[in-house]
N, CA, C and O atoms as a Tinker XYZ file with bonds, in Angstrom:
   472  protein
     1  N      2.781000    5.093000  -14.900000    73     2
     2  CA     1.425000    5.282000  -14.423000    64     1     3
     3  C      1.310000    4.681000  -13.023000    63     2     4     5
     4  O      1.679000    3.527000  -12.806000    81     3
     5  N      0.809000    5.449000  -12.095000    73     3     6
     6  CA     0.609000    5.011000  -10.719000    64     5     7
     7  C     -0.891000    4.916000  -10.485000    63     6     8     9
     8  O     -1.621000    5.874000  -10.738000    81     7
     9  N     -1.356000    3.766000  -10.003000    73     7    10
    10  CA    -2.776000    3.554000   -9.741000    64     9    11
    11  C     -2.998000    3.285000   -8.266000    63    10    12    13
    12  O     -2.215000    2.596000   -7.612000    81    11
    13  N     -4.082000    3.845000   -7.763000    73    11    14
    14  CA    -4.482000    3.649000   -6.370000    64    13    15
    15  C     -5.960000    3.293000   -6.370000    63    14    16    17
    16  O     -6.758000    3.947000   -7.042000    81    15
    17  N     -6.325000    2.269000   -5.627000    73    15    18
    18  CA    -7.733000    1.897000   -5.477000    64    17    19
    19  C     -8.009000    1.621000   -4.009000    63    18    20    21
    20  O     -7.198000    1.005000   -3.318000    81    19
    21  N     -9.169000    2.088000   -3.539000    73    19    22
    22  CA    -9.542000    1.899000   -2.148000    64    21    23
    23  C    -11.014000    1.514000   -2.100000    63    22    24    25
    24  O    -11.881000    2.287000   -2.508000    81    23
    25  N    -11.284000    0.331000   -1.606000    73    23    26
    26  CA   -12.651000   -0.161000   -1.498000    64    25    27
    27  C    -13.110000   -0.033000   -0.053000    63    26    28    29
    28  O    -13.424000   -1.032000    0.593000    81    27
    29  N    -13.148000    1.198000    0.457000    73    27    30
    30  CA   -13.424000    1.415000    1.870000    64    29    31
    31  C    -14.891000    1.674000    2.175000    63    30    32    33
    32  O    -15.260000    1.779000    3.344000    81    31
    33  N    -15.720000    1.778000    1.176000    73    31    34
    34  CA   -17.142000    2.113000    1.345000    64    33    35
    35  C    -17.306000    3.518000    1.939000    63    34    36    37
    36  O    -18.351000    3.836000    2.505000    81    35
    37  N    -16.277000    4.349000    1.807000    73    35    38
    38  CA   -16.297000    5.702000    2.344000    64    37    39
    39  C    -17.360000    6.527000    1.642000    63    38    40    41
    40  O    -17.392000    6.576000    0.412000    81    39
    41  N    -18.234000    7.178000    2.406000    73    39    42
    42  CA   -19.322000    8.019000    1.887000    64    41    43
    43  C    -20.159000    7.284000    0.844000    63    42    44    45
    44  O    -20.629000    7.884000   -0.122000    81    43
    45  N    -20.341000    5.974000    1.050000    73    43    46
    46  CA   -21.197000    5.200000    0.172000    64    45    47
    47  C    -20.582000    4.806000   -1.160000    63    46    48    49
    48  O    -21.258000    4.197000   -1.989000    81    47
    49  N    -19.319000    5.138000   -1.386000    73    47    50
    50  CA   -18.666000    4.756000   -2.637000    64    49    51
    51  C    -18.311000    3.276000   -2.599000    63    50    52    53
    52  O    -17.941000    2.738000   -1.555000    81    51
    53  N    -18.429000    2.631000   -3.746000    73    51    54
    54  CA   -18.033000    1.232000   -3.818000    64    53    55
    55  C    -16.523000    1.111000   -3.962000    63    54    56    57
    56  O    -15.891000    0.321000   -3.261000    81    55
    57  N    -15.949000    1.884000   -4.861000    73    55    58
    58  CA   -14.519000    1.803000   -5.107000    64    57    59
    59  C    -13.996000    3.180000   -5.508000    63    58    60    61
    60  O    -14.475000    3.780000   -6.470000    81    59
    61  N    -13.022000    3.666000   -4.767000    73    59    62
    62  CA   -12.380000    4.929000   -5.106000    64    61    63
    63  C    -11.128000    4.618000   -5.898000    63    62    64    65
    64  O    -10.297000    3.824000   -5.456000    81    63
    65  N    -10.980000    5.233000   -7.068000    73    63    66
    66  CA    -9.815000    4.980000   -7.910000    64    65    67
    67  C     -9.188000    6.307000   -8.316000    63    66    68    69
    68  O     -9.880000    7.283000   -8.604000    81    67
    69  N     -7.882000    6.315000   -8.331000    73    67    70
    70  CA    -7.121000    7.466000   -8.827000    64    69    71
    71  C     -5.952000    6.914000   -9.624000    63    70    72    73
    72  O     -5.424000    5.848000   -9.309000    81    71
    73  N     -5.558000    7.627000  -10.633000    73    71    74
    74  CA    -4.348000    7.256000  -11.349000    64    73    75
    75  C     -3.671000    8.526000  -11.836000    63    74    76    77
    76  O     -4.321000    9.496000  -12.224000    81    75
    77  N     -2.355000    8.489000  -11.803000    73    75    78
    78  CA    -1.563000    9.637000  -12.228000    64    77    79
    79  C     -0.329000    9.140000  -12.975000    63    78    80    81
    80  O      0.189000    8.057000  -12.703000    81    79
    81  N      0.122000    9.944000  -13.906000    73    79    82
    82  CA     1.399000    9.669000  -14.562000    64    81    83
    83  C      2.480000   10.313000  -13.722000    63    82    84    85
    84  O      2.335000   11.449000  -13.270000    81    83
    85  N      3.555000    9.590000  -13.515000    73    83    86
    86  CA     4.623000   10.090000  -12.655000    64    85    87
    87  C      5.955000   10.092000  -13.405000    63    86    88    89
    88  O      6.143000    9.372000  -14.386000    81    87
    89  N      6.852000   10.908000  -12.920000    73    87    90
    90  CA     8.189000   11.017000  -13.508000    64    89    91
    91  C      9.020000    9.787000  -13.127000    63    90    92    93
    92  O      8.721000    9.111000  -12.143000    81    91
    93  N     10.048000    9.509000  -13.901000    73    91    94
    94  CA    10.932000    8.376000  -13.580000    64    93    95
    95  C     11.498000    8.438000  -12.156000    63    94    96    97
    96  O     11.742000    7.396000  -11.549000    81    95
    97  N     11.707000    9.630000  -11.624000    73    95    98
    98  CA    12.234000    9.764000  -10.261000    64    97    99
    99  C     11.262000    9.178000   -9.228000    63    98   100   101
   100  O     11.687000    8.621000   -8.216000    81    99
   101  N      9.961000    9.308000   -9.489000    73    99   102
   102  CA     8.960000    8.750000   -8.576000    64   101   103
   103  C      8.988000    7.218000   -8.644000    63   102   104   105
   104  O      8.895000    6.544000   -7.618000    81   103
   105  N      9.115000    6.682000   -9.842000    73   103   106
   106  CA     9.212000    5.229000  -10.005000    64   105   107
   107  C     10.455000    4.707000   -9.286000    63   106   108   109
   108  O     10.404000    3.672000   -8.623000    81   107
   109  N     11.559000    5.418000   -9.418000    73   107   110
   110  CA    12.790000    5.022000   -8.723000    64   109   111
   111  C     12.598000    5.031000   -7.208000    63   110   112   113
   112  O     13.101000    4.151000   -6.510000    81   111
   113  N     11.874000    6.023000   -6.704000    73   111   114
   114  CA    11.616000    6.099000   -5.262000    64   113   115
   115  C     10.714000    4.951000   -4.818000    63   114   116   117
   116  O     10.944000    4.365000   -3.761000    81   115
   117  N      9.702000    4.623000   -5.601000    73   115   118
   118  CA     8.839000    3.482000   -5.284000    64   117   119
   119  C      9.662000    2.189000   -5.249000    63   118   120   121
   120  O      9.496000    1.365000   -4.349000    81   119
   121  N     10.540000    2.020000   -6.227000    73   119   122
   122  CA    11.391000    0.836000   -6.254000    64   121   123
   123  C     12.307000    0.782000   -5.043000    63   122   124   125
   124  O     12.524000   -0.286000   -4.470000    81   123
   125  N     12.841000    1.927000   -4.654000    73   123   126
   126  CA    13.711000    1.980000   -3.480000    64   125   127
   127  C     12.944000    1.589000   -2.220000    63   126   128   129
   128  O     13.445000    0.820000   -1.399000    81   127
   129  N     11.734000    2.116000   -2.069000    73   127   130
   130  CA    10.912000    1.810000   -0.894000    64   129   131
   131  C     10.608000    0.315000   -0.842000    63   130   132   133
   132  O     10.709000   -0.312000    0.212000    81   131
   133  N     10.234000   -0.248000   -1.990000    73   131   134
   134  CA     9.910000   -1.682000   -2.044000    64   133   135
   135  C     11.146000   -2.527000   -1.745000    63   134   136   137
   136  O     11.075000   -3.481000   -0.970000    81   135
   137  N     12.267000   -2.182000   -2.353000    73   135   138
   138  CA    13.508000   -2.937000   -2.100000    64   137   139
   139  C     13.938000   -2.846000   -0.641000    63   138   140   141
   140  O     14.297000   -3.855000   -0.033000    81   139
   141  N     13.903000   -1.644000   -0.079000    73   139   142
   142  CA    14.320000   -1.445000    1.312000    64   141   143
   143  C     13.414000   -2.178000    2.295000    63   142   144   145
   144  O     13.854000   -2.570000    3.377000    81   143
   145  N     12.152000   -2.362000    1.920000    73   143   146
   146  CA    11.200000   -2.994000    2.832000    64   145   147
   147  C     11.441000   -4.491000    2.990000    63   146   148   149
   148  O     11.041000   -5.078000    3.996000    81   147
   149  N     12.086000   -5.112000    2.013000    73   147   150
   150  CA    12.318000   -6.560000    2.012000    64   149   151
   151  C     11.017000   -7.359000    1.854000    63   150   152   153
   152  O     10.993000   -8.554000    2.149000    81   151
   153  N      9.932000   -6.716000    1.391000    73   151   154
   154  CA     8.642000   -7.396000    1.267000    64   153   155
   155  C      8.687000   -8.534000    0.261000    63   154   156   157
   156  O      7.937000   -9.501000    0.396000    81   155
   157  N      9.545000   -8.442000   -0.739000    73   155   158
   158  CA     9.598000   -9.475000   -1.769000    64   157   159
   159  C     10.107000  -10.815000   -1.228000    63   158   160   161
   160  O      9.992000  -11.845000   -1.893000    81   159
   161  N     10.670000  -10.791000   -0.019000    73   159   162
   162  CA    11.136000  -12.024000    0.625000    64   161   163
   163  C     10.060000  -12.644000    1.521000    63   162   164   165
   164  O     10.255000  -13.730000    2.065000    81   163
   165  N      8.937000  -11.959000    1.672000    73   163   166
   166  CA     7.888000  -12.410000    2.587000    64   165   167
   167  C      6.879000  -13.316000    1.888000    63   166   168   169
   168  O      6.849000  -13.412000    0.661000    81   167
   169  N      6.061000  -13.971000    2.690000    73   167   170
   170  CA     5.005000  -14.852000    2.209000    64   169   171
   171  C      3.810000  -14.675000    3.145000    63   170   172   173
   172  O      3.971000  -14.704000    4.365000    81   171
   173  N      2.622000  -14.493000    2.586000    73   171   174
   174  CA     1.440000  -14.249000    3.419000    64   173   175
   175  C      0.735000  -15.538000    3.862000    63   174   176   177
   176  O     -0.402000  -15.501000    4.333000    81   175
   177  N      1.406000  -16.646000    3.710000    73   175   178
   178  CA     0.832000  -17.966000    4.032000    64   177   179
   179  C      0.307000  -18.043000    5.472000    63   178   180   181
   180  O     -0.732000  -18.655000    5.720000    81   179
   181  N      1.014000  -17.434000    6.409000    73   179   182
   182  CA     0.629000  -17.506000    7.819000    64   181   183
   183  C     -0.015000  -16.221000    8.331000    63   182   184   185
   184  O     -0.118000  -16.020000    9.541000    81   183
   185  N     -0.443000  -15.365000    7.433000    73   183   186
   186  CA    -1.079000  -14.124000    7.832000    64   185   187
   187  C     -2.568000  -14.356000    8.033000    63   186   188   189
   188  O     -3.141000  -15.244000    7.402000    81   187
   189  N     -3.208000  -13.574000    8.901000    73   187   190
   190  CA    -4.648000  -13.741000    9.126000    64   189   191
   191  C     -5.446000  -13.495000    7.842000    63   190   192   193
   192  O     -5.133000  -12.594000    7.065000    81   191
   193  N     -6.468000  -14.305000    7.639000    73   191   194
   194  CA    -7.359000  -14.147000    6.485000    64   193   195
   195  C     -8.229000  -12.905000    6.683000    63   194   196   197
   196  O     -8.496000  -12.517000    7.820000    81   195
   197  N     -8.671000  -12.280000    5.594000    73   195   198
   198  CA    -9.613000  -11.158000    5.730000    64   197   199
   199  C    -10.860000  -11.601000    6.499000    63   198   200   201
   200  O    -11.273000  -12.758000    6.425000    81   199
   201  N    -11.450000  -10.654000    7.241000    73   199   202
   202  CA   -12.625000  -10.968000    8.040000    64   201   203
   203  C    -13.625000   -9.824000    7.973000    63   202   204   205
   204  O    -13.567000   -8.997000    7.063000    81   203
   205  N    -14.541000   -9.774000    8.934000    73   203   206
   206  CA   -15.568000   -8.722000    8.952000    64   205   207
   207  C    -14.971000   -7.331000    9.160000    63   206   208   209
   208  O    -15.561000   -6.335000    8.744000    81   207
   209  N    -13.818000   -7.260000    9.792000    73   207   210
   210  CA   -13.151000   -5.979000   10.039000    64   209   211
   211  C    -12.712000   -5.357000    8.719000    63   210   212   213
   212  O    -12.779000   -4.139000    8.548000    81   211
   213  N    -12.266000   -6.189000    7.791000    73   211   214
   214  CA   -11.840000   -5.695000    6.480000    64   213   215
   215  C    -10.681000   -6.494000    5.938000    63   214   216   217
   216  O    -10.342000   -7.570000    6.431000    81   215
   217  N    -10.087000   -5.930000    4.907000    73   215   218
   218  CA    -8.966000   -6.609000    4.261000    64   217   219
   219  C     -7.987000   -5.571000    3.742000    63   218   220   221
   220  O     -8.359000   -4.446000    3.408000    81   219
   221  N     -6.746000   -5.973000    3.686000    73   219   222
   222  CA    -5.704000   -5.163000    3.071000    64   221   223
   223  C     -5.035000   -6.035000    2.035000    63   222   224   225
   224  O     -4.701000   -7.192000    2.291000    81   223
   225  N     -4.845000   -5.461000    0.863000    73   223   226
   226  CA    -4.252000   -6.205000   -0.237000    64   225   227
   227  C     -3.306000   -5.278000   -0.976000    63   226   228   229
   228  O     -3.597000   -4.100000   -1.184000    81   227
   229  N     -2.184000   -5.824000   -1.364000    73   227   230
   230  CA    -1.244000   -5.053000   -2.163000    64   229   231
   231  C     -0.713000   -5.960000   -3.268000    63   230   232   233
   232  O     -0.381000   -7.123000   -3.037000    81   231
   233  N     -0.642000   -5.406000   -4.458000    73   231   234
   234  CA    -0.097000   -6.128000   -5.597000    64   233   235
   235  C      1.111000   -5.352000   -6.078000    63   234   236   237
   236  O      1.035000   -4.142000   -6.294000    81   235
   237  N      2.222000   -6.044000   -6.244000    73   235   238
   238  CA     3.471000   -5.396000   -6.638000    64   237   239
   239  C      3.977000   -6.018000   -7.931000    63   238   240   241
   240  O      4.190000   -7.227000   -8.020000    81   239
   241  N      4.162000   -5.171000   -8.921000    73   239   242
   242  CA     4.814000   -5.561000  -10.168000    64   241   243
   243  C      6.156000   -4.855000  -10.145000    63   242   244   245
   244  O      6.221000   -3.639000  -10.327000    81   243
   245  N      7.223000   -5.602000   -9.925000    73   243   246
   246  CA     8.538000   -5.003000   -9.715000    64   245   247
   247  C      9.578000   -5.835000  -10.464000    63   246   248   249
   248  O      9.839000   -6.986000  -10.114000    81   247
   249  N     10.161000   -5.241000  -11.489000    73   247   250
   250  CA    11.109000   -5.941000  -12.354000    64   249   251
   251  C     10.444000   -7.210000  -12.886000    63   250   252   253
   252  O      9.417000   -7.117000  -13.559000    81   251
   253  N     10.992000   -8.380000  -12.609000    73   251   254
   254  CA    10.386000   -9.629000  -13.083000    64   253   255
   255  C      9.502000  -10.288000  -12.028000    63   254   256   257
   256  O      9.064000  -11.424000  -12.210000    81   255
   257  N      9.236000   -9.589000  -10.933000    73   255   258
   258  CA     8.413000  -10.133000   -9.854000    64   257   259
   259  C      6.984000   -9.613000   -9.943000    63   258   260   261
   260  O      6.762000   -8.423000  -10.167000    81   259
   261  N      6.024000  -10.503000   -9.767000    73   259   262
   262  CA     4.619000  -10.137000   -9.645000    64   261   263
   263  C      4.123000  -10.855000   -8.405000    63   262   264   265
   264  O      3.987000  -12.079000   -8.397000    81   263
   265  N      3.856000  -10.091000   -7.362000    73   263   266
   266  CA     3.515000  -10.686000   -6.079000    64   265   267
   267  C      2.306000   -9.969000   -5.491000    63   266   268   269
   268  O      2.130000   -8.765000   -5.676000    81   267
   269  N      1.494000  -10.714000   -4.795000    73   267   270
   270  CA     0.293000  -10.161000   -4.179000    64   269   271
   271  C      0.214000  -10.646000   -2.739000    63   270   272   273
   272  O      0.483000  -11.813000   -2.452000    81   271
   273  N     -0.155000   -9.745000   -1.837000    73   271   274
   274  CA    -0.314000  -10.078000   -0.428000    64   273   275
   275  C     -1.725000   -9.725000   -0.003000    63   274   276   277
   276  O     -2.280000   -8.718000   -0.442000    81   275
   277  N     -2.307000  -10.554000    0.852000    73   275   278
   278  CA    -3.666000  -10.347000    1.328000    64   277   279
   279  C     -3.740000  -10.723000    2.799000    63   278   280   281
   280  O     -3.257000  -11.780000    3.207000    81   279
   281  N     -4.349000   -9.848000    3.589000    73   279   282
   282  CA    -4.531000  -10.122000    5.011000    64   281   283
   283  C     -5.723000   -9.323000    5.524000    63   282   284   285
   284  O     -6.331000   -8.549000    4.783000    81   283
   285  N     -6.045000   -9.515000    6.780000    73   283   286
   286  CA    -7.111000   -8.747000    7.403000    64   285   287
   287  C     -6.672000   -7.296000    7.573000    63   286   288   289
   288  O     -5.485000   -6.990000    7.459000    81   287
   289  N     -7.597000   -6.425000    7.836000    73   287   290
   290  CA    -7.283000   -5.003000    8.046000    64   289   291
   291  C     -6.417000   -4.860000    9.292000    63   290   292   293
   292  O     -6.755000   -5.372000   10.359000    81   291
   293  N     -5.298000   -4.158000    9.143000    73   291   294
   294  CA    -4.387000   -3.906000   10.262000    64   293   295
   295  C     -4.502000   -2.436000   10.629000    63   294   296   297
   296  O     -4.096000   -1.564000    9.860000    81   295
   297  N     -5.057000   -2.161000   11.807000    73   295   298
   298  CA    -5.215000   -0.782000   12.258000    64   297   299
   299  C     -3.948000   -0.241000   12.896000    63   298   300   301
   300  O     -3.609000    0.932000   12.740000    81   299
   301  N     -3.250000   -1.113000   13.619000    73   299   302
   302  CA    -1.998000   -0.718000   14.270000    64   301   303
   303  C     -1.172000   -1.974000   14.524000    63   302   304   305
   304  O     -1.630000   -3.093000   14.293000    81   303
   305  N      0.036000   -1.772000   14.997000    73   303   306
   306  CA     0.920000   -2.913000   15.268000    64   305   307
   307  C      0.376000   -3.819000   16.369000    63   306   308   309
   308  O      0.745000   -4.992000   16.439000    81   307
   309  N     -0.487000   -3.298000   17.223000    73   307   310
   310  CA    -1.094000   -4.111000   18.281000    64   309   311
   311  C     -1.908000   -5.255000   17.662000    63   310   312   313
   312  O     -2.002000   -6.339000   18.237000    81   311
   313  N     -2.496000   -5.001000   16.481000    73   311   314
   314  CA    -3.335000   -6.002000   15.817000    64   313   315
   315  C     -2.565000   -7.234000   15.349000    63   314   316   317
   316  O     -3.179000   -8.259000   15.051000    81   315
   317  N     -1.239000   -7.159000   15.277000    73   315   318
   318  CA    -0.471000   -8.292000   14.737000    64   317   319
   319  C      0.379000   -9.010000   15.786000    63   318   320   321
   320  O      1.078000   -9.969000   15.459000    81   319
   321  N      0.330000   -8.568000   17.008000    73   319   322
   322  CA     1.193000   -9.131000   18.050000    64   321   323
   323  C      1.004000  -10.627000   18.267000    63   322   324   325
   324  O      1.961000  -11.320000   18.611000    81   323
   325  N     -0.195000  -11.132000   18.075000    73   323   326
   326  CA    -0.468000  -12.544000   18.338000    64   325   327
   327  C     -0.509000  -13.390000   17.067000    63   326   328   329
   328  O     -0.956000  -14.537000   17.107000    81   327
   329  N     -0.057000  -12.850000   15.956000    73   327   330
   330  CA    -0.111000  -13.600000   14.699000    64   329   331
   331  C      1.045000  -14.592000   14.610000    63   330   332   333
   332  O      1.999000  -14.523000   15.385000    81   331
   333  N      0.946000  -15.513000   13.654000    73   331   334
   334  CA     1.983000  -16.527000   13.465000    64   333   335
   335  C      3.232000  -15.963000   12.798000    63   334   336   337
   336  O      4.310000  -16.544000   12.921000    81   335
   337  N      3.103000  -14.836000   12.092000    73   335   338
   338  CA     4.233000  -14.241000   11.365000    64   337   339
   339  C      4.323000  -12.744000   11.671000    63   338   340   341
   340  O      4.065000  -11.906000   10.807000    81   339
   341  N      4.689000  -12.429000   12.897000    73   339   342
   342  CA     4.750000  -11.038000   13.340000    64   341   343
   343  C      5.716000  -10.225000   12.477000    63   342   344   345
   344  O      5.383000   -9.114000   12.065000    81   343
   345  N      6.901000  -10.759000   12.198000    73   343   346
   346  CA     7.901000  -10.011000   11.429000    64   345   347
   347  C      7.424000   -9.736000   10.002000    63   346   348   349
   348  O      7.618000   -8.633000    9.490000    81   347
   349  N      6.808000  -10.717000    9.362000    73   347   350
   350  CA     6.301000  -10.524000    8.009000    64   349   351
   351  C      5.194000   -9.482000    7.963000    63   350   352   353
   352  O      5.157000   -8.650000    7.057000    81   351
   353  N      4.289000   -9.527000    8.944000    73   351   354
   354  CA     3.202000   -8.545000    8.998000    64   353   355
   355  C      3.713000   -7.144000    9.317000    63   354   356   357
   356  O      3.168000   -6.157000    8.823000    81   355
   357  N      4.758000   -7.053000   10.143000    73   355   358
   358  CA     5.366000   -5.742000   10.412000    64   357   359
   359  C      5.947000   -5.168000    9.128000    63   358   360   361
   360  O      5.778000   -3.985000    8.835000    81   359
   361  N      6.621000   -6.001000    8.375000    73   359   362
   362  CA     7.196000   -5.589000    7.097000    64   361   363
   363  C      6.086000   -5.058000    6.178000    63   362   364   365
   364  O      6.230000   -3.995000    5.575000    81   363
   365  N      4.993000   -5.798000    6.078000    73   363   366
   366  CA     3.841000   -5.410000    5.267000    64   365   367
   367  C      3.242000   -4.103000    5.775000    63   366   368   369
   368  O      2.980000   -3.190000    4.992000    81   367
   369  N      3.026000   -4.015000    7.076000    73   367   370
   370  CA     2.423000   -2.832000    7.694000    64   369   371
   371  C      3.238000   -1.567000    7.401000    63   370   372   373
   372  O      2.690000   -0.549000    6.977000    81   371
   373  N      4.552000   -1.645000    7.633000    73   371   374
   374  CA     5.390000   -0.469000    7.408000    64   373   375
   375  C      5.472000   -0.104000    5.926000    63   374   376   377
   376  O      5.502000    1.079000    5.585000    81   375
   377  N      5.508000   -1.096000    5.050000    73   375   378
   378  CA     5.513000   -0.811000    3.617000    64   377   379
   379  C      4.230000   -0.100000    3.214000    63   378   380   381
   380  O      4.273000    0.897000    2.493000    81   379
   381  N      3.094000   -0.601000    3.671000    73   379   382
   382  CA     1.806000    0.033000    3.339000    64   381   383
   383  C      1.775000    1.466000    3.844000    63   382   384   385
   384  O      1.302000    2.358000    3.138000    81   383
   385  N      2.269000    1.704000    5.054000    73   383   386
   386  CA     2.292000    3.067000    5.600000    64   385   387
   387  C      3.158000    3.983000    4.739000    63   386   388   389
   388  O      2.759000    5.106000    4.429000    81   387
   389  N      4.333000    3.511000    4.355000    73   387   390
   390  CA     5.238000    4.312000    3.519000    64   389   391
   391  C      4.621000    4.613000    2.157000    63   390   392   393
   392  O      4.683000    5.743000    1.674000    81   391
   393  N      4.026000    3.594000    1.544000    73   391   394
   394  CA     3.428000    3.778000    0.223000    64   393   395
   395  C      2.206000    4.686000    0.285000    63   394   396   397
   396  O      2.001000    5.509000   -0.607000    81   395
   397  N      1.395000    4.545000    1.326000    73   395   398
   398  CA     0.228000    5.429000    1.468000    64   397   399
   399  C      0.669000    6.882000    1.597000    63   398   400   401
   400  O      0.069000    7.774000    0.997000    81   399
   401  N      1.697000    7.113000    2.364000    73   399   402
   402  CA     2.214000    8.482000    2.534000    64   401   403
   403  C      2.630000    9.069000    1.183000    63   402   404   405
   404  O      2.246000   10.186000    0.836000    81   403
   405  N      3.407000    8.314000    0.441000    73   403   406
   406  CA     3.886000    8.778000   -0.865000    64   405   407
   407  C      2.727000    8.972000   -1.834000    63   406   408   409
   408  O      2.630000   10.016000   -2.480000    81   407
   409  N      1.849000    7.983000   -1.943000    73   407   410
   410  CA     0.741000    8.048000   -2.902000    64   409   411
   411  C     -0.215000    9.183000   -2.562000    63   410   412   413
   412  O     -0.624000    9.921000   -3.458000    81   411
   413  N     -0.584000    9.343000   -1.294000    73   411   414
   414  CA    -1.494000   10.427000   -0.931000    64   413   415
   415  C     -0.868000   11.790000   -1.190000    63   414   416   417
   416  O     -1.569000   12.723000   -1.582000    81   415
   417  N      0.418000   11.921000   -0.983000    73   415   418
   418  CA     1.100000   13.179000   -1.284000    64   417   419
   419  C      1.069000   13.463000   -2.779000    63   418   420   421
   420  O      0.789000   14.588000   -3.193000    81   419
   421  N      1.354000   12.453000   -3.588000    73   419   422
   422  CA     1.328000   12.624000   -5.040000    64   421   423
   423  C     -0.068000   12.963000   -5.543000    63   422   424   425
   424  O     -0.237000   13.854000   -6.376000    81   423
   425  N     -1.064000   12.252000   -5.036000    73   423   426
   426  CA    -2.445000   12.512000   -5.460000    64   425   427
   427  C     -2.863000   13.912000   -5.039000    63   426   428   429
   428  O     -3.498000   14.630000   -5.813000    81   427
   429  N     -2.519000   14.301000   -3.838000    73   427   430
   430  CA    -2.856000   15.636000   -3.345000    64   429   431
   431  C     -2.231000   16.722000   -4.217000    63   430   432   433
   432  O     -2.882000   17.709000   -4.559000    81   431
   433  N     -0.977000   16.530000   -4.566000    73   431   434
   434  CA    -0.309000   17.510000   -5.430000    64   433   435
   435  C     -0.897000   17.512000   -6.839000    63   434   436   437
   436  O     -1.082000   18.572000   -7.438000    81   435
   437  N     -1.186000   16.345000   -7.356000    73   435   438
   438  CA    -1.683000   16.221000   -8.725000    64   437   439
   439  C     -3.086000   16.814000   -8.885000    63   438   440   441
   440  O     -3.375000   17.462000   -9.891000    81   439
   441  N     -3.941000   16.596000   -7.913000    73   439   442
   442  CA    -5.328000   17.037000   -8.025000    64   441   443
   443  C     -5.616000   18.325000   -7.256000    63   442   444   445
   444  O     -6.775000   18.646000   -6.994000    81   443
   445  N     -4.581000   19.049000   -6.899000    73   443   446
   446  CA    -4.752000   20.302000   -6.159000    64   445   447
   447  C     -5.539000   21.290000   -7.010000    63   446   448   449
   448  O     -5.205000   21.517000   -8.172000    81   447
   449  N     -6.576000   21.874000   -6.438000    73   447   450
   450  CA    -7.413000   22.817000   -7.176000    64   449   451
   451  C     -6.672000   24.124000   -7.390000    63   450   452   453
   452  O     -6.697000   24.681000   -8.487000    81   451
   453  N     -6.014000   24.616000   -6.353000    73   451   454
   454  CA    -5.259000   25.854000   -6.448000    64   453   455
   455  C     -3.779000   25.512000   -6.420000    63   454   456   457
   456  O     -3.239000   25.233000   -5.349000    81   455
   457  N     -3.111000   25.526000   -7.559000    73   455   458
   458  CA    -1.679000   25.174000   -7.586000    64   457   459
   459  C     -0.866000   26.104000   -6.696000    63   458   460   461
   460  O     -1.231000   27.255000   -6.455000    81   459
   461  N      0.239000   25.566000   -6.224000    73   459   462
   462  CA     1.145000   26.344000   -5.385000    64   461   463
   463  C      1.808000   27.414000   -6.241000    63   462   464   465
   464  O      2.369000   27.117000   -7.296000    81   463
   465  N      1.742000   28.645000   -5.787000    73   463   466
   466  CA     2.317000   29.783000   -6.508000    64   465   467
   467  C      3.742000   30.017000   -6.045000    63   466   468   469
   468  O      4.044000   29.845000   -4.864000    81   467
   469  N      4.622000   30.406000   -6.957000    73   467   470
   470  CA     5.997000   30.759000   -6.577000    64   469   471
   471  C      6.055000   32.174000   -6.089000    63   470   472
   472  O      7.127000   32.657000   -5.723000    81   471
């Protein structure tokens, strides 16, 4: 089961939630992305706290690891240039981008109104 939640206040919504059941191949790809990112070696101790701009949070349950990261909203890499942990935030930023791409593609395919015809 893959769950996605977004508390963006988009169109007046408080919380947008989607969940889909995925094949083992998708889980393997998620694990590969997480492992390749090296995020499990990071620590958000020196990352900027959430502020008025927003917040980004990711929770990862991976094998025997349960880890959560929290920081302010990162719009682009320019936003992290002056932080205390540039490399850790870059790792987080790229992981979030990769996961968003995969999740949005899966959700789009899963909830497509007109299925793709062969």
